[in-house]
C-alpha positions in Angstrom: 24.5 -2.6 -9.3 23.4 1.1 -9.4 24.2 3.0 -6.2 21.6 5.0 -4.3 21.7 8.7 -5.1 22.2 11.0 -2.1 19.7 13.8 -1.6 20.8 17.4 -1.0 19.6 17.2 2.6 22.8 17.2 4.7 23.6 17.0 8.4 27.2 17.9 8.8 29.2 15.9 6.2 26.6 13.1 6.1 23.3 13.2 4.1 20.2 12.8 6.2 18.4 11.2 3.3 19.7 8.9 0.6 17.1 8.6 -2.1 17.1 5.3 -3.9 16.3 6.6 -7.4 17.3 3.5 -9.2 14.9 1.2 -7.3 12.4 1.2 -10.1 15.1 0.0 -12.5 16.1 -2.8 -10.1 12.8 -4.1 -8.8 10.1 -2.3 -10.8 8.8 -0.1 -7.9 10.0 3.3 -6.7 11.0 3.9 -3.2 8.1 5.1 -1.0 8.4 7.8 1.7 7.7 6.3 5.1 6.7 9.4 7.0 6.3 8.0 10.5 9.2 9.2 12.6 10.3 11.9 10.1 9.9 15.6 10.7 7.6 17.8 8.7 10.6 19.5 7.1 12.2 16.2 6.1 9.0 15.0 4.5 8.6 18.2 2.5 12.2 18.3 1.5 12.1 14.7 0.2 8.9 15.2 -1.8 10.1 18.5 -3.2 13.4 16.9 -4.2 11.5 14.1 -6.1 9.1 16.4 -7.8 11.9 18.7 -9.0 14.0 15.9 -10.5 14.1 15.5 -14.2 15.5 12.6 -16.2 19.1 13.1 -17.4 21.6 15.0 -15.4 19.7 14.5 -12.1 19.5 10.8 -12.7 16.3 8.9 -13.2 13.2 10.9 -12.2 10.6 9.0 -10.1 7.6 7.9 -12.2 5.4 7.7 -9.1 5.7 9.2 -5.6 4.0 7.6 -2.6 4.1 8.8 1.0 2.7 6.5 3.7 1.9 6.9 7.4 1.5 10.7 7.0 0.5 12.5 10.2 -2.0 15.3 10.2 0.7 17.9 10.6 2.8 16.4 7.8 -0.3 16.2 5.5 -1.1 19.9 6.0 2.5 20.8 4.9 2.5 18.4 2.0 -0.8 19.5 0.7 1.0 22.6 -0.6 2.9 20.4 -3.0 -0.4 19.5 -4.8 -0.7 15.7 -4.4 -2.7 13.7 -6.9 -4.7 12.0 -4.2 -4.9 11.8 -0.4 -6.7 9.1 1.5 -6.3 8.0 5.1 -2.6 8.4 5.9 -1.4 8.0 2.3 -0.6 10.6 -0.3 0.6 10.2 -3.9 2.0 12.5 -6.6 2.2 11.3 -10.2 1.1 7.9 -11.4 2.4 5.5 -13.9 0.5 4.9 -17.2 -2.3 2.3 -16.9 -1.0 -1.2 -16.9 -4.3 -2.9 -17.9 -4.3 -4.9 -14.6 -7.2 -4.8 -12.1 -6.6 -5.5 -8.4 -9.4 -5.7 -5.9 -8.9 -4.3 -2.4 -11.4 -5.9 -0.1 -11.8 -4.5 3.5 -13.7 -6.4 6.1 -14.9 -3.3 8.0 -14.8 0.5 7.8 -12.3 0.4 10.6 -9.9 -1.1 8.2 -10.2 1.7 5.6 -6.9 3.5 6.5 -5.0 0.3 5.6 -7.2 -0.2 2.6 -6.4 3.3 1.4 -2.7 2.6 1.7 -3.0 -0.3 -0.6 -5.4 1.4 -3.0 -3.3 4.6 -3.5 -0.1 2.6 -3.8 -1.6 0.4 -6.6 -3.1 3.4 -8.4 0.3 5.1 -8.3 1.7 2.0 -10.0 -0.9 2.3 -12.8 -3.3 -0.4 -11.8 -7.0 -0.1 -11.8 -8.4 -0.8 -8.3 -11.8 -2.2 -7.4 -12.5 -1.2 -3.8 -15.0 -3.2 -1.8 -15.6 -2.3 1.9 -17.5 -3.5 4.9 -17.9 -7.1 3.8 -16.6 -8.9 6.8 -17.6 -12.4 7.8 -20.1 -11.2 10.5 -22.5 -10.6 7.6 -21.6 -13.2 4.9 -24.5 -12.0 2.7 -22.6 -8.8 2.1 -19.5 -10.6 0.9 -21.4 -13.1 -1.3 -23.3 -10.2 -2.9 -20.0 -8.5 -3.7 -18.3 -11.6 -5.3 -19.3 -10.8 -8.9 -17.3 -7.6 -8.6 -14.1 -9.7 -8.2 -14.5 -11.6 -11.5 -12.2 -9.3 -13.4 -9.6 -8.9 -10.7 -6.1 -10.3 -11.3 -5.3 -10.3 -7.6 -7.3 -9.7 -4.4 -5.9 -7.8 -1.4 -8.0 -8.9 1.6 -7.8 -6.8 4.7 -9.3 -7.7 8.1 -8.8 -7.3 11.8 -10.6 -9.1 14.7 -10.0 -12.9 14.0 -8.9 -12.2 10.4 -11.2 -14.7 8.7 -12.0 -12.8 5.5 -9.0 -14.1 3.4 -9.8 -17.7 4.3 -13.4 -17.3 3.3 -12.5 -15.6 0.0 -9.8 -18.3 -0.7 -12.5 -20.9 -0.4 -14.8 -19.1 -2.9 -12.6 -17.6 -5.6 -9.5 -18.8 -7.6 -7.6 -15.5 -7.5 -4.2 -15.0 -5.9 -5.0 -13.5 -2.4 -2.7 -11.2 -0.4 -3.9 -11.0 3.2 -3.4 -8.1 5.4 -4.1 -8.4 9.2 -5.0 -5.1 10.9 -4.7 -4.0 14.5 -8.5 -3.6 14.7 -10.4 -5.6 17.4 -11.1 -6.2 21.1 -8.5 -7.3 23.7 -8.2 -10.8 22.4 -7.2 -9.5 19.0 -3.8 -8.5 20.6 -3.4 -5.5 18.2 -3.6 -7.6 15.1 -1.6 -10.6 16.3 -4.7 -12.8 16.4 -5.6 -11.9 12.8 -2.0 -12.4 11.7 -1.8 -15.9 13.2 -5.2 -16.8 11.9 -4.3 -15.8 8.4 -1.0 -17.7 8.5 -2.8 -20.8 9.9 -5.6 -20.7 7.3 -6.9 -24.0 6.1 -7.5 -22.4 2.6 -4.3 -23.1 0.7 -2.3 -20.5 -1.2 -2.9 -17.3 0.8 0.1 -14.9 1.1 0.2 -12.9 4.3 2.0 -9.6 5.0 2.6 -7.9 8.3 0.0 -6.2 10.6 -1.4 -3.0 9.0 1.0 -3.3 6.0 -1.3 -2.2 3.2 1.7 -0.8 1.3 3.5 -4.2 1.4 0.4 -5.9 0.2 0.1 -3.6 -2.7 3.7 -4.2 -3.6 3.2 -8.0 -3.5 0.1 -7.7 -5.7 2.1 -5.5 -8.1 4.9 -8.0 -8.3 2.4 -10.8 -9.1 0.7 -9.0 -12.0 3.9 -7.5 -13.3 5.3 -10.9 -14.1 
């Protein structure tokens, strides 16, 4: 199995960062940069390293670069590196050629948009066309039913909701698409920072829903990518 390639960022004799440049070859998706907990300098160094790499002597060059959970300070520094798109706490550089697949990202409320942006930008970096539908939570079912025709051409639906997390269950009872459900940490005290939505989605009476962790828009995008890539 190909071994991860060490970056040039060193601390003593040990590299601070070991870039997994062969991940696309192994699993079909490049490594994302999870910026939470990293310093500004580390984030800039990693993205710069990836942007500078060329196929050949440097090993495989990344065909898409995704940075998630970017803080405001990190975003200000990374903006200098000319990202393709920035939304919420996600940034991307480069995108794969269009795959021909369409994936819908459906958010229950505007409070879920940061998580939705994480899914959308990750999918766009992978070359998928994304249909974004927002503010169609179950508190106003007429909004959701009015939006259903926009899902007809989607190969997979990523459904994002906080509060009690009912949106994926309702969708799964109305449409035949594979659904990847994302609980968010949005809601009042009884939502327990997303635990209520997570358990509600996992206990759904609508069969066939796949559920990722709380606020994991990136993981949902990767699950959808794996589905359509097969």
